[in-house]
Z-matrix of the N, CA and C atoms (Angstrom, degrees):
N
C 1 1.449
C 2 1.532 1 111.23
N 3 1.313 2 116.21 1 -34.83
C 4 1.465 3 118.85 2 -179.19
C 5 1.520 4 111.22 3 -70.36
N 6 1.317 5 117.50 4 -32.95
C 7 1.466 6 120.12 5 179.69
C 8 1.530 7 110.28 6 -66.88
N 9 1.313 8 116.82 7 -37.04
C 10 1.464 9 120.34 8 179.13
C 11 1.526 10 110.13 9 -64.62
N 12 1.320 11 116.66 10 -42.32
C 13 1.467 12 120.15 11 178.27
C 14 1.525 13 111.08 12 -66.92
N 15 1.313 14 116.57 13 -37.13
C 16 1.467 15 119.93 14 178.76
C 17 1.529 16 110.37 15 -65.50
N 18 1.323 17 117.32 16 -43.64
C 19 1.469 18 120.62 17 177.64
C 20 1.532 19 111.27 18 -65.04
N 21 1.326 20 116.52 19 -38.74
C 22 1.458 21 120.40 20 177.85
C 23 1.527 22 110.71 21 -64.29
N 24 1.316 23 117.05 22 -44.06
C 25 1.463 24 121.46 23 178.12
C 26 1.525 25 110.73 24 -64.30
N 27 1.329 26 116.65 25 -42.69
C 28 1.467 27 121.12 26 178.56
C 29 1.532 28 110.98 27 -62.85
N 30 1.321 29 117.24 28 -44.30
C 31 1.461 30 120.93 29 179.13
C 32 1.519 31 112.18 30 -64.18
N 33 1.327 32 116.89 31 -42.02
C 34 1.468 33 120.12 32 177.82
C 35 1.520 34 111.12 33 -65.53
N 36 1.321 35 117.34 34 -37.36
C 37 1.465 36 121.19 35 178.06
C 38 1.526 37 110.85 36 -64.69
N 39 1.320 38 116.89 37 -45.13
C 40 1.468 39 120.86 38 179.27
C 41 1.529 40 110.55 39 -63.91
N 42 1.328 41 117.06 40 -45.42
C 43 1.465 42 119.96 41 178.86
C 44 1.525 43 111.69 42 -63.41
N 45 1.320 44 117.28 43 -37.43
C 46 1.458 45 120.61 44 177.47
C 47 1.515 46 112.03 45 -65.70
N 48 1.336 47 116.80 46 -42.49
C 49 1.466 48 120.24 47 178.44
C 50 1.526 49 111.52 48 -66.49
N 51 1.321 50 116.92 49 -41.22
C 52 1.464 51 119.65 50 177.69
C 53 1.528 52 111.61 51 -66.13
N 54 1.312 53 116.95 52 -37.87
C 55 1.462 54 120.38 53 177.05
C 56 1.522 55 111.72 54 -65.17
N 57 1.341 56 117.11 55 -41.24
C 58 1.465 57 120.52 56 178.01
C 59 1.523 58 110.86 57 -66.16
N 60 1.326 59 116.87 58 -39.92
C 61 1.467 60 120.10 59 178.73
C 62 1.524 61 110.49 60 -65.20
N 63 1.325 62 117.40 61 -39.89
C 64 1.469 63 120.88 62 178.29
C 65 1.526 64 110.81 63 -66.24
N 66 1.315 65 116.68 64 -40.64
C 67 1.463 66 120.90 65 -179.54
C 68 1.528 67 111.43 66 -65.54
N 69 1.328 68 116.30 67 -39.19
C 70 1.465 69 120.03 68 -178.45
C 71 1.523 70 112.60 69 -83.41
N 72 1.327 71 117.82 70 -10.82
C 73 1.460 72 121.02 71 178.34
C 74 1.513 73 113.34 72 83.38
N 75 1.319 74 117.71 73 18.99
C 76 1.453 75 121.48 74 -179.24
C 77 1.516 76 110.12 75 -80.50
N 78 1.324 77 116.21 76 143.01
C 79 1.456 78 121.29 77 178.27
C 80 1.522 79 108.73 78 -133.69
N 81 1.336 80 118.65 79 137.51
C 82 1.463 81 119.58 80 178.52
C 83 1.527 82 112.37 81 -68.62
N 84 1.303 83 116.89 82 -23.78
C 85 1.458 84 121.23 83 176.99
C 86 1.514 85 108.59 84 -103.74
N 87 1.307 86 116.66 85 140.77
C 88 1.460 87 120.27 86 179.04
C 89 1.521 88 109.03 87 -97.22
N 90 1.321 89 118.14 88 97.26
C 91 1.468 90 119.39 89 -179.89
C 92 1.517 91 110.98 90 -70.68
N 93 1.317 92 115.58 91 141.20
C 94 1.456 93 120.98 92 177.24
C 95 1.519 94 108.27 93 -93.33
N 96 1.301 95 116.21 94 82.50
C 97 1.455 96 121.09 95 -178.94
C 98 1.515 97 109.31 96 -100.69
N 99 1.299 98 115.07 97 138.34
C 100 1.450 99 119.51 98 173.97
C 101 1.520 100 109.68 99 -76.38
N 102 1.292 101 116.80 100 128.33
C 103 1.459 102 120.49 101 -177.29
C 104 1.521 103 112.40 102 -85.73
N 105 1.322 104 117.26 103 -20.10
C 106 1.456 105 119.23 104 -178.51
C 107 1.522 106 109.61 105 -114.20
N 108 1.300 107 115.74 106 141.24
C 109 1.462 108 121.60 107 177.32
C 110 1.522 109 108.53 108 -104.41
N 111 1.331 110 117.98 109 146.36
C 112 1.464 111 119.17 110 177.62
C 113 1.524 112 110.94 111 -64.65
N 114 1.322 113 115.73 112 142.76
C 115 1.464 114 120.23 113 -176.25
C 116 1.521 115 112.36 114 -81.67
N 117 1.320 116 117.34 115 -31.17
C 118 1.457 117 119.64 116 -176.18
C 119 1.513 118 109.82 117 -132.26
N 120 1.314 119 115.54 118 173.68
C 121 1.459 120 121.42 119 176.53
C 122 1.522 121 110.16 120 -66.91
N 123 1.302 122 117.53 121 -32.02
C 124 1.463 123 120.43 122 -179.74
C 125 1.520 124 111.65 123 -66.30
N 126 1.318 125 117.56 124 -29.70
C 127 1.457 126 120.54 125 176.60
C 128 1.523 127 111.56 126 -74.67
N 129 1.327 128 117.53 127 -25.59
C 130 1.459 129 121.91 128 -178.92
C 131 1.525 130 108.52 129 -138.51
N 132 1.333 131 118.32 130 77.92
C 133 1.463 132 119.97 131 -175.25
C 134 1.526 133 114.12 132 -66.45
N 135 1.317 134 119.37 133 -20.61
C 136 1.455 135 120.87 134 -179.75
C 137 1.515 136 113.54 135 -71.53
N 138 1.317 137 117.69 136 -15.37
C 139 1.459 138 120.08 137 -178.23
C 140 1.519 139 112.66 138 -85.77
N 141 1.309 140 117.91 139 -12.26
C 142 1.465 141 121.17 140 -176.52
C 143 1.518 142 110.03 141 -81.85
N 144 1.315 143 117.08 142 126.46
C 145 1.458 144 122.38 143 176.79
C 146 1.520 145 107.99 144 -123.13
N 147 1.327 146 117.96 145 112.26
C 148 1.466 147 119.10 146 -178.47
C 149 1.528 148 111.31 147 -70.97
N 150 1.310 149 115.51 148 147.61
C 151 1.460 150 122.15 149 179.26
C 152 1.529 151 108.82 150 -119.60
N 153 1.318 152 115.50 151 58.56
C 154 1.459 153 119.86 152 -176.10
C 155 1.525 154 112.50 153 -80.41
N 156 1.302 155 118.31 154 -20.83
C 157 1.461 156 120.53 155 -171.56
C 158 1.523 157 113.04 156 -80.89
N 159 1.287 158 118.45 157 -20.26
C 160 1.459 159 120.74 158 177.91
C 161 1.519 160 112.52 159 75.79
N 162 1.314 161 116.50 160 -162.34
C 163 1.451 162 121.74 161 -176.86
C 164 1.509 163 113.94 162 -77.40
N 165 1.336 164 118.94 163 -20.65
C 166 1.461 165 121.34 164 -177.10
C 167 1.523 166 111.55 165 -66.84
N 168 1.290 167 117.77 166 -21.23
C 169 1.465 168 121.43 167 -179.04
C 170 1.522 169 111.02 168 -63.88
N 171 1.301 170 117.38 169 -35.62
C 172 1.454 171 120.59 170 -175.30
C 173 1.521 172 112.47 171 -78.75
N 174 1.318 173 118.07 172 -18.37
C 175 1.451 174 120.51 173 -175.77
C 176 1.524 175 113.34 174 -97.04
N 177 1.326 176 117.41 175 -5.99
C 178 1.463 177 119.76 176 178.56
C 179 1.522 178 110.55 177 -84.73
N 180 1.321 179 116.25 178 160.24
C 181 1.455 180 120.93 179 176.86
C 182 1.513 181 110.85 180 -84.67
N 183 1.318 182 115.76 181 -161.36
C 184 1.461 183 120.16 182 -178.94
C 185 1.494 184 112.66 183 -68.49
């Protein structure tokens, strides 16, 4: 009976700590996210995809 209570207490403690970490926004891994986005295509030329082919491109075969 004591082992069941110990596991229950341990599980509640872990869930409480994970809930607090989620609420505060803490993460065990530090992601390298860019906080700023480029304002124009010139700032990020890799994001530009030209659409010169029109609708006929999708209807052709291989």
